[in-house]
N, C-alpha and C positions, 0 to 999 in steps of 0.2 A: 504494500500500500504506500503510495507516494504522498508525501506531504508537501504542500506549497508554502514557501516562505513569503511572508508579507513584508514589504519594505515600508518603513515609516515615511510618511509624507513630510518633506522638509519645507519649512516656511522661511522665506527670505524677506527681510524688512528693509525698505529704502525710504529715505526722506526725499521730498521733492527739492530740486536745486533751483535757486533763484536766478542764477546767471550762468552762462556758458563758461565763464572764466573761473568759476568756483572750483576749488579742488574737492577732494572727497570729504564728505560730511560724516562726522562721528555720530553714531546712533547707539542708544543703550536700550537693552531689553532686560526687564526684571523677571526672573523665574523663581518660583517658590512651590513648595509641596503643600497641598491641601490634604491633611490627614483624614478628614471626614469623607472626602470623595476618593481618597487613595489615588490622587492624580497630581501630575506636575502642571501647574498653570503659569501664565505669563501676563505681564502688564507692559504696556508700551506699544510702540517704541517711543522713547524719550529723546529729545534733542538736547536737553539741558542735563548735564552730568550731575549737578548739585541736586536737582529735583529727584533724579533717579536714586542717588545715594540717600537722600532724606527718606524716601519711601522704603528703601532697602533696610535702613537702620530701624525704621518703625516696625517692620515685620520681624526683624531679628530681636528687638526688645520684647516683642510679644511671644517669642519662642518659636517662630515659624522658620523652618529651614529655607533659606533663600539665598540667591546669588545674582550678580549683575554680569551681563554679557555685553561687550562692546563690539560694534561692527563699524567698518569704514565703508559706508554706502556710496 
């Protein structure tokens, strides 16, 4: 009996650029574990690193396993 492997769908997040001369924009995605749903969830994308870190620290203070991912979009 052959089993099929399912590949996870990957999500790519980009911010819109305001001008053609602009270099890559740094984008932040907040990931965290929801223990009640037994799932990994995300918030964002954030363009402001300080706002993303503030939300990250809020989750960590509440005992939620969370981490911040940065992308160069």
